[in-house]
N, C-alpha and C positions, 0 to 999 in steps of 0.2 A: 393185631393188625390195626394200623392207624387209619383214620378217615381223612383223605385229602381231596381238595376241590380241583386241583390242577397239578400238573407235573412241572417242576422247575429243575434247575441244574443241581440243587441241593438235596433232591429226593433220591433215596436209594432204592434199589430193586425190591428190597424187603418191605418198603412202605406202600407199594402200589398193589392194587387188586390183581390177582392172577387172571390171565386171559381165559375166557371160556367159562367162567363161573358167574352165575346170575345171583345177585344179592337182593334185588327187589324187582317188582313188576315194572315193565316199561310203560310210559305214558307220554303222549305229546303235550299234555297239559303244562308240563314244566319246560317245554322247549318250543321256541317260536318257529314252528315248521313252515309258517307262511313266508319266511324269507326265501324259500325255494321257488316260490311262485314266479312265473313269467308273465301270465295274464291275470287281470284282476276283475272280479265281478263288480258291477255297479248296480245297486238296488234303486229302482225307480218307484218310490212309494206311491206316486199318483196313479200308476198303472196297476199296482198290486191289489188283488181282490181277497187276499188273506186265505187262499185255498190251501196253503201249506204243502202243496205238492213238492216243493223244492226241498223241504227239510229232511224227509226220510231218505232221499237219494244222495245227500251230501256225505261222501265217505269220511269227511273230517269233522262232522258235527259242527260246522262253522256257521250255521244259520241258527241263531238263538230264537227261542219261542218263549214268550212270557204272557200269561193271561190269554192264551189262545191266539196271539198275534206274533208274527215274525218280526224280528228286529234287523238292525244293520248287520252286515257280515262281520264275523270275527276274523279279521285279516291277519291276526297273529298265527292262525292255524289253517286258513284257507290255502289250498295248493293251486287254485286257479284252473281246475280241470274242466269247468264249464258245464258239468252235468246239470246243474241247477238252471242255467240259462236254456238248455235244450228242453227241459220238461216244463218250463213256465209257459202256460197257454196264453198269457196276457202280455208278454213282452216286457215284464217288469224287471228283468235281469238282463243286462248287456255286458258282454265281456270286452274289456279294454285291453287290446293287444300291447304287450310289452310294458305295461304300467305295473308298478308295485304299489 
């Protein structure tokens, strides 16, 4: 079976992966799932106390932490759920409605 990246009008049915068969583990690291987002979190660094309460609640791991400090959002993977803004006790995260 050949490996193809996309289907064109020259690809035959024998060239494509049969449906229902899993050939590798799924991961959002390779897919920009942030394009699904309708609301966008805004990180307000001046208000952030680096408590890191926002990081473990993010279902997409879109809040990077390096050397014990959180960084800017990974908007390639953030879905805009707003959980991080809800748990932030310092108001350091605001959701911008309708912005990507």
